[in-house]
N, C-alpha and C positions, 0 to 999 in steps of 0.2 A: 112584585112591587118592592119587596125586601131586597131582591137581587139587584134591582136598578138603583136602589138607595145605596147599597153597599158599593156598587161600581162607581157611583158618583162620588162617594166618600173617598175611595181609593184614588180617583183622578185628582181630587182636591188636595189630598195629602202629597201625591207625586209632584204636582205643580208647586206646592209650597216648599217641597224638598229642593227642587231646582232653584227656586228663588233664594233659598238660604245659602246655596253654594256660589252665588254670584259674587265676584270679587268687588267689594265696595271701596277698596283702598284707592286713594288718589295717587296717580302715577305720572311719571314723565318718561318718555321714550326718546332715546338719542342714539346716534352712531358715533363711533370714534375710529380713527385710522392712524396708522403709523407706516412709514416707508423708509427705505434706505437703498442706496445704490452700492453695488458691489462689482468688483472685477472678476469675471469668470476665471476659475483656476483649473477647470477640466475641459479640454477641447477635443472634439472628435473630428479628425481629418480624413477625408476620402481621397484615395489615390487610385488611379486607374492605369494599369500597364497594358501595352499592346505589343504583339509581335510585329516585326517589320522586316523588309527585305534590305539587306546590306549587299548591294550588287546582286549577285546570283544566290547568295546565301541568306537563309532566314535566321534571324535572331529570335530564338523561341522563348516562350513565356517562362519556361523553367529557369533559363539563364537570368532573365530579368528578375524573377521572383527570388532567386538566390542572392542577387545583389541587394534587393530591398530587405530581405530577411537579415542579411549580415549588417546592413546599415542600421536597421532598427535595433538589433542586439547591441551594437557598439554605442548607440545613443542612450542605452540604459533603459529602453522601454521594456516593461514586463511582458512575458510571453502571452499572458491572457489579454493584454491590451493591444495585441496585433492580430487581426482576424481577416478572413476573406468575406467580402460582402456579396460578390456575384461573379459568375463565370459566363462568358459568352464567346461567340465566334462569328466571323463574317468572311465573305468571299473577297479575296484580293486577286484581281486579274492582271497579270503582267502583260500578257498578249491576248487581245480580244478574240483572236482566232483560235485560241486554245479552248478545247471543250472541257478540260478538267482543271478548273481554277484551284489554287491552293487555299486551304482554310487557314485564316489568321486568327489566332485566339487572343482574347483579352481577359483580364481579371481585375476586379475591383477590390480594394482593401480598405479596412478601417483601422486607424491608429488613434489610440487615446494618449494624449500628451498633456502636460501642464504648462508648456511653454512653446509658442509657435516657432521660436528659433530652432528648436529641436528638429522641426520638419525641414527647415532650410539645410541643416547639416545632413539629414537623412537623404534628401533628394540630390544633394551634391555628389553622392556616392552611387547614384543609379544612372544608367545610360539615358541621356537626354532624349534620344529618339524613341526610346521605349516608354516614355511617360506620356500617356494620352491626356490626362487631366488631373488636377489636384484642387482641393477646395475644402473650406470649413463646412462640415455637415451639421454640427450642432455644438452647443456648449452649455455649461452649467457651473454652479458654485457648490463646492464640496461641503461647506458648512451651512447649507441652506436650512437643514432641520433645526439646528441650534438658533439660527437667526430668526426663523419662523416663530419659534416659541417666544423669543424676546420681543419681536414686533407685535405679536398678538397681545402680550401682556401690556405693552405700551399703548396699544389701541384701546384696550379696556380701560386703562387708566385715563386716557384722553376722553373717553365717553363719560366717565364719572366726573372728571373735571368740568366738562361742558355742562352736564346736568346741574352741577353745583353752582356755577356762576349764573346760569339761566334762572335758577330758582332764587338765588340771592337777589337778582335784579328786581324781583317782584315781592321780596320780603318773605320768601318761603325757605324751608330748610330741607336738605337732602336726607332721605332715609336709606334703608338697605336696598340691596339689589333684589329684584323680583324675578327677572328673567335675563339671561345672557345668551346671545346667539351669534355664532360665527357666520360671516357673510362669505360664501364660497367664491373666492376670486383667486384661487391658487394659480400662480403662474405655471403655464405648461412648458414642456421642453421646447427649446427654441431651434427649429431647423433653419439652416441658413442657405444651403444649396448654392454656395458661391463657387464660381469657376475660376477664381483668382489663382494665378500661379505664384508659388512661393519661390521657385528657383529662378535664377538668372538664366536667360536664354543662352548665355555663353557657357559652354561645357567646362572651360577651365577657370571660370570665375569663382573666387572664394566665397563661401556663404557669408552674407552680411548679417550681423546681429542687430536686432531692432530693439530700441528702448521705448517704443510707443505702446501704451496700454491698449489692451483689447477692449472692444465696445462693452460698456458697463450694462449690468442688468439692474432694473429697478424693481425691488420687491415691495409690494404694498398689501397690507392686510387691514380688514375692517371688521368691527364688532358692533352688533346691535345690542343695546342694553335697556332694560326697563327698571327704573328705580322708584321706590315709594317716596311720596312727598310726606315728610314727617309732620305729625300733628303739633 
């Protein structure tokens, strides 16, 4: 009987303890956001080169690659910003009656640039017939980390301002922050997979410089905040 009484007393004390930890403060929960559009200043361009037959002679991939490598270097692209993405080969049959078709190789490259005009200059120095495709693969903003910090601060300030004017409208006063939570809406890398050609189809055409801005990125950050309603 004593054991049962002791157990009942412990349960009562435990329940009372939980009741005492319940937050009795009056609170208001709001979200704040901040956004900004920026122009990407880091662009990843995919270039695919392929071997081809020039009459009876094959223009091999090593020749095309040397042209591209030289053009990239002359354009001031850093060595680490020029890389091979993929290597493949396919059968190119000159005569359907031939049993041993020649293998035609192709290579895909990735170039990191800060200005799309640089790609026009690079491709103008590579054999047109050896260019299989070109396109923007992805892009980003180099100062995104600093901008992210600034926008999150502004989002939190917006949340506090919102809580303040909502409480003022009913004659209440804003207290301190109780809880702050970032809402996970981090923009992901943006693949584009465009097959747009940068270079003029005319081999002797001079590369044209463009003053058109690249498509902007909209960065948006949100914060959830809980504030105490002051007594």
